[in-house]
Each structure stands twice: as C-alpha cells, then as structure tokens.
C-alpha positions as CSV (number, residue, x, y, z in Angstrom):
1,M,-8.1,-37.0,116.2
2,R,-5.3,-36.1,113.8
3,T,-5.1,-39.8,112.8
4,L,-8.9,-39.9,112.0
5,F,-8.5,-36.8,109.8
6,F,-5.8,-38.4,107.7
7,V,-7.9,-41.6,107.3
8,V,-10.9,-39.6,106.1
9,L,-8.7,-37.5,103.7
10,A,-7.2,-40.7,102.2
11,T,-10.6,-42.2,101.7
12,V,-11.9,-39.1,99.9
13,V,-8.8,-39.0,97.6
14,V,-9.2,-42.7,96.7
15,H,-12.9,-42.2,96.0
16,A,-12.3,-39.2,93.8
17,C,-9.6,-41.0,91.8
18,G,-12.0,-43.9,91.2
19,C,-14.7,-41.5,89.9
20,A,-12.4,-39.8,87.5
21,A,-11.2,-43.1,86.0
22,A,-14.8,-44.1,85.4
23,E,-15.6,-40.9,83.6
24,V,-12.6,-41.5,81.1
25,G,-14.0,-44.9,80.3
26,E,-12.4,-47.9,81.9
27,P,-11.1,-50.4,81.2
28,G,-8.0,-49.1,79.4
29,A,-6.1,-45.8,79.5
30,P,-8.2,-42.6,79.5
31,V,-9.0,-40.5,76.4
32,T,-6.2,-38.0,75.6
33,V,-6.2,-35.0,73.4
34,T,-3.1,-33.5,71.9
35,A,-3.2,-30.1,70.2
36,M,-0.3,-28.4,68.2
37,V,-0.1,-25.3,66.1
38,E,2.6,-24.6,63.5
39,P,4.2,-22.2,63.2
40,D,3.7,-20.4,66.5
41,T,4.9,-17.1,65.1
42,A,3.5,-15.6,61.9
43,T,2.7,-12.3,60.1
44,V,-0.7,-11.0,59.2
45,G,-2.4,-13.1,56.5
46,D,0.0,-16.1,56.9
47,R,-1.5,-19.6,57.2
48,L,-1.2,-21.7,60.3
49,T,-1.9,-25.4,60.9
50,L,-3.7,-26.5,64.0
51,T,-3.5,-30.3,64.4
52,I,-5.7,-32.1,67.0
53,R,-5.1,-35.7,67.8
54,V,-7.5,-37.7,69.9
55,E,-6.6,-41.2,71.3
56,G,-8.7,-43.5,73.4
57,P,-9.9,-47.1,73.9
58,E,-11.6,-49.0,71.1
59,G,-15.3,-48.4,70.8
60,V,-15.1,-44.9,72.3
61,H,-16.9,-42.1,70.4
62,V,-15.3,-38.7,70.7
63,G,-17.2,-35.5,69.8
64,F,-15.2,-32.5,68.5
65,P,-16.1,-29.0,69.6
66,D,-16.8,-26.0,67.3
67,V,-13.2,-25.1,66.7
68,A,-13.9,-22.0,64.5
69,R,-16.0,-20.4,67.3
70,L,-13.6,-21.1,70.1
71,I,-10.3,-19.9,68.5
72,A,-11.6,-16.4,67.4
73,P,-10.0,-14.0,66.3
74,L,-8.1,-16.7,64.4
75,E,-10.1,-17.8,61.4
76,V,-10.5,-21.3,60.1
77,I,-10.2,-21.3,56.3
78,G,-10.1,-25.1,55.8
79,S,-9.9,-28.5,57.4
80,T,-9.0,-32.1,56.7
81,T,-9.7,-35.3,58.6
82,V,-7.3,-38.3,58.7
83,P,-9.3,-41.6,58.6
84,S,-9.4,-43.3,62.1
85,E,-7.1,-46.1,62.8
86,T,-6.4,-48.5,65.7
87,R,-2.9,-48.8,67.2
88,E,-2.2,-51.4,69.9
89,G,-5.9,-51.6,70.9
90,R,-6.4,-47.8,71.0
91,A,-8.4,-45.7,68.4
92,V,-6.6,-42.7,67.0
93,E,-8.5,-39.8,65.2
94,E,-6.7,-36.8,63.8
95,R,-7.9,-33.5,62.3
96,A,-6.0,-30.6,60.8
97,Y,-7.3,-27.0,60.6
98,V,-5.9,-24.3,58.4
99,L,-5.9,-21.0,60.2
100,S,-5.2,-17.4,59.3
101,A,-4.8,-14.3,61.5
102,F,-5.5,-10.7,60.4
103,T,-5.0,-9.1,63.8
104,T,-1.6,-8.5,65.2
105,G,-0.6,-9.4,68.7
106,R,-0.8,-12.6,70.8
107,A,-3.6,-14.9,69.7
108,R,-4.7,-17.7,71.9
109,V,-6.0,-21.2,71.1
110,P,-7.9,-22.0,74.3
111,A,-8.3,-25.4,75.9
112,M,-11.3,-27.0,74.2
113,P,-13.6,-29.6,75.7
114,F,-14.0,-33.0,73.9
115,S,-16.9,-35.1,75.0
116,F,-16.8,-38.9,74.6
117,V,-18.9,-42.0,75.1
118,D,-17.3,-45.3,75.7
119,A,-18.3,-48.8,74.7
120,R,-20.4,-49.3,77.9
121,G,-22.3,-46.1,77.4
122,D,-20.5,-44.1,80.0
123,S,-19.8,-40.5,79.0
124,G,-17.2,-37.9,80.0
125,S,-15.1,-35.0,78.7
126,V,-11.5,-34.0,78.4
127,L,-9.8,-30.7,77.7
128,S,-7.1,-30.0,75.1
129,D,-4.0,-28.0,75.8
130,S,-4.1,-24.2,75.6
131,L,-1.8,-22.8,72.9
132,A,-0.6,-19.3,71.9
133,V,0.4,-17.8,68.6
134,V,2.2,-14.5,68.0
135,V,1.0,-12.6,65.0
136,R,3.3,-9.8,63.7
137,S,2.6,-6.9,61.4
138,V,4.1,-6.8,57.9
139,L,5.0,-3.1,58.5
140,P,8.4,-2.2,59.8
141,Q,8.6,-2.3,63.6
142,G,7.6,1.0,65.2
143,D,5.9,2.2,62.1
144,E,2.3,1.1,62.8
145,K,0.7,4.0,61.0
146,P,3.0,4.9,58.0
147,E,2.2,7.7,55.7
148,P,1.5,6.8,52.0
149,K,4.6,7.2,49.9
150,D,4.6,9.6,47.0
151,I,4.2,8.3,43.5
152,K,7.3,7.6,41.5
153,P,8.2,10.1,38.8
154,P,7.7,9.0,35.1
155,V,10.3,6.7,33.8
156,E,12.3,8.2,31.0
157,L,12.5,6.0,28.0
158,P,15.8,5.5,26.3
159,R,16.2,7.8,23.3
160,R,17.2,5.2,20.8
161,I,15.7,5.6,17.3
162,W,17.1,2.5,15.6
163,P,14.5,0.1,17.1
164,F,11.7,2.2,15.6
165,L,13.5,2.4,12.3
166,V,13.9,-1.4,12.2
167,A,10.2,-1.9,13.1
168,A,9.1,0.5,10.4
169,A,11.3,-1.2,7.8
170,A,9.9,-4.6,8.8
171,V,6.4,-3.3,8.3
172,V,7.1,-1.8,4.9
173,A,8.8,-5.0,3.8
174,A,5.9,-7.1,5.0
175,L,3.4,-4.9,3.1
176,L,5.5,-5.1,-0.1
177,A,5.8,-8.8,0.2
178,Y,2.0,-9.1,0.7
179,R,1.4,-6.9,-2.3
180,R,3.7,-9.0,-4.5
181,L,2.2,-12.2,-3.3
182,L,-1.3,-10.9,-3.9
183,S,-0.4,-9.8,-7.5
184,W,1.1,-13.3,-8.1
185,W,-1.9,-15.0,-6.8
186,R,-4.3,-12.9,-8.9
187,G,-2.1,-13.6,-11.9
188,R,-2.4,-17.3,-11.4
189,R,-6.1,-17.2,-11.0
190,R,-6.5,-15.0,-14.1
191,R,-6.4,-17.6,-16.8
192,P,-6.3,-16.3,-20.4
193,E,-9.7,-17.0,-21.9
194,E,-9.6,-19.6,-24.6
195,K,-10.4,-18.0,-27.9
196,V,-12.8,-20.1,-29.9
197,E,-11.8,-19.8,-33.5
198,E,-14.9,-19.2,-35.4
199,P,-15.2,-18.9,-39.2
200,P,-14.6,-15.3,-40.3
201,V,-17.6,-13.1,-40.8
202,P,-18.6,-13.7,-44.4
203,R,-18.1,-10.9,-46.9
204,H,-20.8,-12.4,-49.1
205,A,-24.5,-12.9,-48.4
206,A,-25.2,-15.8,-46.0
207,H,-27.0,-17.9,-48.6
208,I,-24.2,-17.4,-51.1
209,V,-21.6,-18.7,-48.6
210,A,-23.9,-21.6,-47.7
211,F,-24.4,-22.6,-51.4
212,E,-20.6,-22.5,-51.9
213,R,-20.0,-24.7,-48.9
214,L,-22.7,-27.1,-49.8
215,A,-21.3,-27.4,-53.4
216,A,-17.9,-28.1,-51.8
217,I,-19.4,-30.9,-49.8
218,E,-21.0,-32.3,-52.9
219,R,-17.6,-32.3,-54.7
220,E,-16.1,-34.2,-51.7
221,D,-18.5,-37.0,-52.4
222,W,-18.5,-38.2,-48.8
223,I,-21.7,-40.2,-49.4
224,G,-20.2,-42.1,-52.3
225,R,-17.1,-42.9,-50.2
226,G,-19.3,-44.1,-47.4
227,E,-18.2,-41.4,-44.9
228,I,-21.7,-40.7,-43.7
229,H,-20.5,-39.3,-40.3
230,S,-18.2,-36.8,-41.9
231,F,-21.0,-35.8,-44.3
232,Y,-23.5,-35.0,-41.5
233,V,-20.9,-33.1,-39.5
234,A,-20.1,-30.9,-42.6
235,V,-23.8,-30.3,-43.6
236,T,-25.0,-29.4,-40.1
237,G,-22.0,-27.0,-39.7
238,V,-23.0,-25.2,-42.9
239,L,-26.6,-24.9,-41.7
240,R,-25.7,-23.6,-38.2
241,L,-23.4,-21.0,-39.8
242,Y,-26.1,-20.0,-42.2
243,I,-28.7,-19.5,-39.4
244,R,-26.2,-17.4,-37.5
245,D,-25.3,-15.1,-40.4
246,R,-28.8,-15.0,-41.8
247,F,-31.0,-14.6,-38.7
248,G,-28.5,-13.6,-36.0
249,V,-29.1,-16.7,-33.9
250,D,-25.9,-18.1,-32.4
251,A,-26.6,-21.6,-33.6
252,I,-23.0,-22.7,-33.4
253,D,-22.8,-22.6,-29.6
254,M,-26.3,-24.0,-29.0
255,T,-27.6,-27.5,-28.6
256,T,-30.4,-28.7,-30.8
257,S,-32.9,-28.3,-28.0
258,E,-31.8,-24.7,-27.3
259,L,-31.9,-23.7,-30.9
260,G,-35.7,-23.9,-31.3
261,P,-36.6,-21.2,-28.7
262,A,-33.8,-19.0,-30.0
263,M,-35.1,-19.2,-33.5
264,R,-38.6,-18.3,-32.3
265,E,-37.1,-15.2,-30.6
266,A,-35.6,-14.3,-34.0
267,R,-39.1,-14.5,-35.4
268,M,-38.4,-17.2,-37.9
269,E,-41.3,-19.0,-39.4
270,E,-42.6,-22.0,-37.4
271,R,-42.3,-24.3,-40.4
272,D,-38.6,-23.5,-40.8
273,I,-38.1,-23.9,-37.0
274,G,-39.7,-27.3,-36.9
275,W,-37.8,-28.5,-40.0
276,T,-34.5,-27.3,-38.5
277,V,-34.9,-28.9,-35.1
278,E,-36.0,-32.2,-36.7
279,Y,-33.2,-32.2,-39.2
280,L,-30.5,-31.5,-36.7
281,A,-31.9,-34.1,-34.3
282,H,-31.7,-36.7,-37.1
283,A,-28.2,-35.6,-37.9
284,D,-27.2,-35.8,-34.2
285,L,-28.1,-39.5,-34.3
286,A,-25.7,-40.0,-37.2
287,K,-22.9,-37.9,-35.5
288,F,-23.1,-39.1,-31.9
289,A,-25.3,-42.2,-31.7
290,K,-23.5,-44.4,-34.3
291,H,-26.7,-44.3,-36.4
292,V,-25.8,-44.8,-40.1
293,P,-28.4,-43.6,-42.5
294,T,-28.6,-45.1,-46.0
295,P,-26.9,-43.2,-48.9
296,E,-30.4,-42.5,-50.3
297,R,-31.4,-40.9,-47.0
298,A,-28.2,-38.9,-46.9
299,R,-28.8,-37.5,-50.4
300,E,-32.3,-36.6,-49.4
301,D,-30.9,-34.7,-46.4
302,F,-28.4,-32.9,-48.6
303,R,-31.2,-31.7,-50.9
304,G,-33.3,-30.7,-47.9
305,A,-30.4,-28.5,-46.6
306,W,-30.1,-26.9,-50.0
307,D,-33.9,-26.3,-50.2
308,F,-33.9,-24.8,-46.7
309,V,-31.2,-22.2,-47.6
310,E,-33.0,-21.5,-50.9
311,R,-36.4,-21.1,-49.1
312,T,-35.1,-18.8,-46.3
313,R,-32.4,-16.8,-48.2
314,F,-32.6,-13.0,-48.5
315,R,-34.3,-12.0,-51.6
316,G,-33.9,-8.5,-53.1
317,D,-31.8,-6.4,-55.3
318,D,-28.8,-6.7,-52.9
319,A,-28.8,-10.5,-52.7
320,G,-25.4,-10.9,-54.3
321,A,-21.9,-10.8,-52.9
322,W,-20.8,-8.0,-50.6
323,A,-18.3,-5.5,-51.7
324,D,-14.8,-5.8,-50.3
325,D,-14.7,-2.1,-49.3
326,G,-16.0,-2.8,-45.8
327,S,-19.5,-1.5,-46.4
328,T,-22.2,-2.4,-43.9
329,P,-24.4,-5.4,-45.1
330,P,-28.2,-5.2,-44.9
331,A,-29.7,-5.9,-41.5
332,D,-31.1,-9.3,-42.4
333,G,-27.9,-10.8,-43.7
334,G,-28.1,-9.9,-47.4
335,A,-25.3,-8.2,-49.3
336,A,-24.9,-6.0,-52.3
337,S,-24.1,-7.6,-55.5
338,G,-21.3,-6.2,-57.6
339,G,-23.6,-5.5,-60.5
340,G,-26.9,-6.5,-59.1
341,A,-27.6,-10.2,-59.7
342,A,-31.1,-11.3,-60.4
343,S,-33.2,-12.3,-57.4
344,G,-33.5,-16.0,-58.4
345,E,-29.8,-16.5,-59.2
346,A,-26.6,-16.8,-57.2
347,A,-24.4,-14.0,-58.3
348,S,-20.9,-15.2,-58.2
349,G,-18.7,-12.3,-59.1
350,G,-15.9,-14.1,-57.4
351,G,-18.1,-16.6,-56.6
352,A,-20.7,-19.2,-56.2
353,A,-20.4,-22.8,-57.1
354,S,-18.8,-22.3,-60.6
355,G,-21.2,-23.8,-63.0
356,E,-22.1,-26.7,-60.7
357,A,-25.1,-25.3,-58.9
358,G,-26.6,-21.9,-59.0
359,A,-28.5,-20.3,-56.1
360,G,-31.8,-21.6,-57.3
361,E,-30.7,-24.8,-58.9
362,A,-31.3,-28.2,-57.3
363,P,-28.1,-30.1,-56.1
364,R,-26.9,-33.1,-58.0
365,C,-25.5,-34.9,-54.9
C-alpha cells in the first residue's frame, strides 16, 4: 500500500513538471524576468531606476504589465526601452523606468506578471522578483514635525562711504565727458555759412550804376577782341544787378526760368518781362552752350540792354545820384540828385559815363 502511494505521487510530480515546461514554451529554456532597482535607499523626491530584463527563446512575444499602476505609491516619471537583441539563440528585451517617491517608509515593488506567447502559439506567464525600497525623510531624524524657524534679522551693510563717492565721481565724469563730446559734435556739424560776396548796395540810382557799367563794357571792347563769351557774362550781370536794385527782384540768384514769375510778382510790365527772359535765354546759349553770336548780333544785344535800362529806369526829380550821407533812397530804386538833374539826362556829379554816353544817349558799341 505504501509502495503504491509513492508510485502515484511520483507520477503526479512528473506530470506536473511536464505541464509547467509546456507553459514556458518548449523547446528551449523557459522565459525569465529579472528586476532590479537602484538605489534601494533614497530620500523623498530622489530618483530611482527600475530595470526589468526579459529573456526567452527566439520567436516568443512577451507582454509587459502596467508598471505604473502596480508599484504605487512609487511614481513613474519616465521610461526607456533598449532595442531587442538575440544572444546565443535567446531573445533579450530590457526596459528602464525612472521612479520617484514622495512618501517616507518602506516602498515595495511587487512581483509583476509577464505573459508570453511562444512561436507555437502556446501562452503562459511568469512573475518578476519582489523588491523593496527604503524612502527616508529629508528632515533630521526624530523631527518629523518641526516648527518653522524665525526669520533672520536684517543684514547690516558695511558703513563704507568711499564706494559711493567713487561711483558718484564716475557718474559726474561721464556726464562731463558726454557734454564735451556733444559740444564737439555740434561744433563739427555747425559749418560756417559761406558768404556770397555780392556787389555793394549802390549809392546811386540803379540806372545810373547800370549805365556806368555798360559804358565800362563798351570801353573794354570785348566784341572787337572776339571775346564774345566774356561780353555776354558781363552784360547779363549788369542787367541782373539792375533788375535787383530797380525792382527788388533777386535776379542774381535765380535761373532764367525762375526770373519770369518773380518779375511778374514785382508787377513789371509784361513786355519787359518777355524781353528779359528771351534776352537772358539767348545769352545763356553764348555763355553755357558754346554758341558764338556774330559781332553784329552782339552789338545789337548791347544796344538792347542799354535801351532796356533807359526804358525801365526811374524817372523823376530824384533820378540822379544818391547822396553819401546815408539817406534812404526812394522805394522804387531811384536816388536824389546832388543838384537835381533833368529827367532825361544821367546826372553824374561823380559820375556817369564821362562824356561817352549820357543816360538817354544811344551807345556807340
């Protein structure tokens, strides 16, 4: 009877072993799971690493459990998976979990079930090892509920004055340097205005001055010498000065095209405006465009300039030279004569073109 009992017991054990081997997935060694946590002792908030390594025959598929749910109160804050590899006919898969603990005491990583399916389609499961971690408080031992410490008293600053004096001196020096630099820069930018030397304001009537200068041009005999360009430069200069002094039009600084509207604003006669613009335009060709008029045309232009001054000059009892006592001339450009020259003559008390051409005489150019 006792022998029969041992025979039956041996049969059951052999059958049970055969069944367990089938569940792991024969042929080959069974699936193994290795778990390890590092470090096994930590303080609140420290990070731990849980490494799970699964090894089994080729072709076996292993399912990982929900680690974050099983290891509470430990918390999973990250994980990494090492790519699977095969070593000596066995597949190896490894995962690492980053854990953190916020509760003091002994924390437990329980045995976790891993299911698998082998190449033949047979399924089974295997458990990992159970692990323990000790989590300690950051507070001193035995002082689990410490009282808040009192605030520290104010820190007394050193009573040294010289750093403040140095800083103040540096600020003052910087301001002075900035001011000097700004003055220098403004001085560089402020260029002295170029003074255009203009002929002095005449102390004689405008037409008297014009006749004198035209007579001087005639004496130079630029036409006879063939210096046509110089002739037109001189004549147009006399005309522009005369228009400025007689009518108050700044003809010296204007172009020919600008002069016409300005003469209209001065209420000059349209005939005189048209003649002046046409005359100056013709003279500009001789001055700037290398146009050389004939001597006959130049003499014609000289007589035309003389006639223009005669036609537009101030006429009245005060048409002679101005006095040298600084008295104010008439508003329209005329001047008082020393003894009251006749209206049709050029009174030359110091004067007009001596004997060559009177104010109303035709030029002999």
